Phi, psi and omega in degrees: 000134183292156178290334178206159178219149174245140182225150165252120185249130176236119180245114181251127176236127183226124174252135170238127186253145180284338177228158181298143171266125181281320181203149176216152173228131186220161168227143185243131175235071180233010182263122183301135176271158176282129176226165181307329182248012180228130176236119177272117187264339179195142174217138176226131179244121178245126182234134178224129001296162180296127181295147172282332178223142178207140179208158179235143176207173176248130185279183184304326183270003179090016182267137174292137181228133175249121178250145179207157177226139176240119185249028175236149182297138179205155178243358175220148176224127180237130175233120179237119179246122179242129182224152169241128184226153170247129183242125181260135179294135178290152179239120181228154173289167175308139187304323183281001177253009179271168186293149173304141187299328180294330178298318179296311180303312185293324179294323179287312184293330180275345183085006179281340173285125183297343179263009190302322184294323181287332185256348188303319184295341180274009175266351190247170181296161181216176188309322184250359184228117168249157183237176180093182174055241185298328180290319177297321179296317181293319183290334189303325182297334180266347188234056170297158179303135175088356181286135177302142190296320179289325176296315179293318180298318180288326177297318177296320177301313180296320182293319178298316178302321183281321190271344185244142183269130176281118185211110184291346181261359186279331187223172176235175183296335181267005178297133180275166177299322179299317180294318180294323177297319180293321181287334187057036182201161178156201180237189186303322178302316182291318179297321177296316179299319180297314181292321176300315180298322178296312179300313182294327180296339178265001181088012181263135178291135178213141181230163183266135179242125174256134182192208182232151178237122174288130178245152180247139179290159175302152179308131178084357181254147178286156175286132181267132177295133179084006187273350176286183190209152165292152185212167178219144177210192191236141175243121181255131173281114187254021176108171186301321184286320184268331184070217181276130179238130186260133178239143178245096182289338178294325183246007176054052182211161165284146182284139177222219190280352174279349179256129179243105180287143179246308184220155175230150179194191180285324176197187183303327182306328182278342193226024178307131184303325179208135177211160179173189179229148177229151172252112184094204175099338181062231181262120180273149171241123185249134170232139181226138173220149182226135173236127174242101189248124177299139176262119181274124179292139176289141180294000000 
């Protein structure tokens, strides 16, 4: 696996309405944020029809946000965000050589970890994720006393991948972690919420990561335009030395250069790629496509 990768990412969102929209206000969270292992080198946002108002800001969690309003009648809305990013592979010690998970928890809860104030809010419940009870029971098998934190974290990642069925029809965007746990099914958003709830039930800070996953075509098949996907995974605070470590329970892996993070928050509610309100519009039809294309360096 390479030490770093560069990608050109194109995220296309298109709404077609059955009736005219008189006015709309939206916010877009598809612009990659700067992280220790991610560098956003270029971003372009194209919106049609042209907005009457547009502004950019950084939200509470440090995510770039583009807000816009269209005050002319329209029956279609197109948002295309193109970015170029460099992603560096994370470097971690062997999992069984990391600190016992209770040490990390105790350092945060006692305030002896110098980062405790920044990570503390990710130990508590959020709109789509509650912790405790059934989540603590499920997590317990991966977190006996004294187990190294990365070893325990990856074991939980593997178990969620094994125990839960990937089913795009099982849940909706507003499905809570509790509901997904009961169903034992869902999509990447649900698997991330479940793992976050498990970590938090143990007193460990965990946050939701929204981003993109580069996919590869089957052997001998051409790459299909638009076939890549938005994705979600989990970031666990693993202590002062390791910082945030990302796990992908949907694919039972540690995150590396095939994953491009865009936004972080407490759960999906904080980082929806696009949200807004419209006046009119009737019944909307939505199409979304994503391309994550490697950028080949010139010799």
